[in-house]
C-alpha angles and dihedrals in degrees: 000000000000120000112243134168100265102147119083113202096019139145093044146140126238139169135226131189121243119255090028113166123240115285098030110148113242104174139350125218139158140216123232125206133185115275090229091059118081099175095084124197118351097185117031118228108282135183099237096174143000136200110245097021114254141151094207093107137057139169124240131181121250093192133288111006094335118111139171138200114234138181118257097202090227105125103017110232112248119187093200098052107025135065114281096227137035127195110210119197110210121195130194135174130190128211092264091063097254116141138193133192123191138162129241114196113208117195120202116226126205123246130195108251134194117268113259130215119236133201121022093342090062093062107025148010109276119227119199124195120210123186115229113251092033111139118237111289144139109292104174144002121222115217117204136153141193118192093205098042117032091183109084133174125217128206139173129221132230094037094206096072117108091247135090137194126213133210089265090059095251114147114213131191112232100201145029107260125224112204093204093053109024130065113277095222137035129193114207125191107211113200125191118194132186127215094270092054100257111140145176129207133206133176124239120194118210118195122194111220118216118232130192101263102131129077118233117240133208118252094188111098101185114098105173126061133177127209133169118245124257095038113163117253112273096036108143115239102174143343109234114200133187141172134222116210089209090066096057109190096342120097111278120246097218133158122217127200141163110242099191117073109256133163097190103060141036134186128219104245093215104038104026093233109157112212143165113277104172143021114288110204111183091191096058130067134300094022090045088068101022112034094167116088119197119201132189107215117199127196122196132181091216135043090238136009091006131137113277147182130201135211132185121223131179126218118197115208110215118210124236131184096259108127116109123189109290129207122204109229100024090196123054128196121200132175121214126179116240115259091031112169116259113255094040111146114239112174142343107223096190090070090065102040133079142158115232097196111128094221108084091216088068096049098079118094140163139210118237143146104053104190143148139104109314093010088139087078091061138049143180114241091217139341091249102044099049093208113154118205138176117257102173141040119248119202113180094197093055109106090216089058114092088227093233111165098191124041116200113209129180128205123189116225116193142163116263088218115064107258130181114239098161094110095046104032108020091167094062110102098193097025092252139127124243124222118199118210118191112195114190116202103219112217116235117218098236104153136059119231111262124211117226087234132027088225136008128215122197125181113209132180114241090234094057109135119255110259094031120140108243101177148321136249121204134196134180134205120213092205117111123256090033113252121233107258119213121199125210141160110244103176145009102020096123143062137207091278100037128041093203122022095163134046129193126207103243094216105033104030095232112156118217134179120242099185136035114274118229120197092194090059104036125006097185136030122197122188139158126244125198131209114202134181090196092264107040128032142182134191139220134190121245121198119193114195111202111218115215121244126184094248100137123090121222109262115209134194122245097024091186132021142164122224137183122204134176117251092240097052111148119252113258094031119141097236110241087334087284120168136161124224117204135194131191122189095211105027135072114246088237088068094066121111123188125205136155108242101183142013099028098127114188088002095268094155136056136167121237124236095028094197145004101049139080090223127059134170131220109244130189103237101184138012123261116251111194095147095068092041094246089123121043102155117091096179122055123194107196125194108201122197122204115194129185098217101096094099134013113243117242091232119094114256132183093224137011103231126170121226125190131207124198133217124185121209129185113199122187118195113218110214099198115031115199096216129047124179127176114225135178114258113254141085143201127239117214116194121192121193119195115201121198121201117254124180089225091054103046092150095060097081091049095050092043092052095051094042092046092054092052094047094049089054092050090047092054092048096050104030107044098064090050093051091051092050091056096049123111125262116293094250092060097032119130133182111273113251115253119264109270097224109146112213127223111205109218130150120257094012131128138180125221118191120198122185117198130177111224132181103182125063112223098185100162141045136200142168121259107238092213104045099019092228123137119246135183126228142185110240093210104040100024093231114159140192137172113265117234115223092229098040122093120226107266127200131192128198137172118249125243118266101209104027131097090206123113119239133204136162126186141158126221113242121241115277110256105161125037091218095053123096120197125215125180126210122195125208114198121209087217117052120239123265090258131039125225087266090060095250126122115263123227121236089249094059114109121201147137121238117198125194116200127194114230 
């Protein structure tokens, strides 16, 4: 619409006082319209904007076209915090569409206001606590403010209170307060006034705090008390009371105690009740001489470091007739051997009992009422004497005896006069004293320990582990109660090498081995064990049979050797006359088997015999063939295994184990020998038997001597012509070297040499499954023959044609006697490459070389 002057009185300026309430008129104005217009005002005057923005003003109608600006009270106008002037834009529009917009400026005027408290006093009533006895001092500062009048005045009401306030607002106490005399609380009205007389008032509460500054005092006047002796603990003697001035009319919080050391009485620390704490015996020191007990009772108003008062009281202990006869000790222990003779005196009770009552009429007492389990074996000679004697015989080993070691007897001791013990011994029925007598029946060691067996035999394998339990011995003792039996080895548990081979558990009797058992060394151990009950002892014999186990390996000599042979050595030749001799501590020589485990390429080598002897020779089994390329190796390293599993020994063994010995041979093949000699095939076996004297075979030396003489004669008759026929021509003949047969000088020993010409090699033996007899066989041709029990295994081989090496083959005979050692000697038809002097031998040399097993 068009803008027209519609407001009358605007623009204008007006004022309003701060803190004006809602509805206060600020300014009046009116609206004019054309007289030709009857419609009036379409839009009433409205505050469309203000600068600064505020909602503190509004417009209301006064009637007709009259209007006024008023305060809304929200927010309340504050001169100190709000702008000092507001520009209000007022808009109006009539029905014709004409509008007008004018500004009313409202200026805020200041008004004097009441002073206001700040801090805690502005929001609550302040309470101040002052300890009694505190000297006058500042206790609080009042904080107030007035924006119009910075100078304020403080005052206190009522004026009679012992406090003052200064111009700074500090409140001071003016005296030292005493809680017991002064009021406990003060209410102060603090007024603050500005220069124009406007004021504000707040209340301050001041509480006086009580402190412990007074000593408590006793209110109990009685100082002497009497009480009979033997009162039970807890009996009340007196009720001590006191008062503390600091507590006024409230119950006092006091603490009571007894200062002097006393074992008879105690006081309740909270209530002051004095009561009996310990036994009071008027008949015993110190009450017997000093029956009056003085106590210092102390009362404090604090558990520690408080104010206190003390008072002395006296308690008189009155005597009563309450002492029965007393025995010291009241329990007796006596030891009596079992089977003690009846009538034996044990103990006199009167020597240990007395009555401490002062009145002689109360000193007389008697012994009655002997009772208890087994009391029929005991008796009192009389009620006055108190002598206890045996009346029966107690035998602990008797099955009819209950086997009670300790008998508990009771004897009643009482005054002859009728006393009253109810206060001292309320549990006594007949006002008497009880004596306990413990009689221990001491066992007598009457019997020796007895082993369950007179002797023990244990069979143990020789490979049993050290520490193993091999058996147990057991002994009993007929004494009651049973004695503790201790086991020990007292003789025979060691050998030459070990002091102790066996150990016995001293409490259980288990026997263990401490060292390895060896059947080959000792087949039986016998020792003595002892069972002891600390006083008596008995012994038993223990035999330990060691069971053999094949736990020894065959040991061969030599165990390593180096040989050289010509490439054209004849098959069947005993190479270099080499043989191995083996021994086994726990196996028969017939149990040996020989086989080449490694290095025997193309199977050129074998051992003969292969089994059944403790001696075997190395034999060339096949010719070398280097020309066709079949053989390429000129050096053979043979590993020979010797096992002891060919035959089962006749002796009993716990296990059948197999042990293996090893021999290492290095054989070098010589391609171009420097000497070649043609010899006639054939060889001679020389067997030497070496008999050792044994007491159980006294006839052996005699038979060996006679048989040896006959065989030597036959040997000379048959062998010498043959040796002469094979000798070299006379012009080159030499004396044959002596036989290299080292002698071993031993007593009762003889050597028998037998020379036998053989043509067939029986290099193996076996048992016929039908007849069970042993037979010999040739591993190459299969020839067999029955083996005679007294005939050694004999082997024949052809000699080499182009070698200068000696050759022998022989078999060890079967083992007939355990005391007989067999040694084989081999005589070669061709002498060895070196003589006994270490020089080469010529083909024409003739000699006999014997090899003897040591």
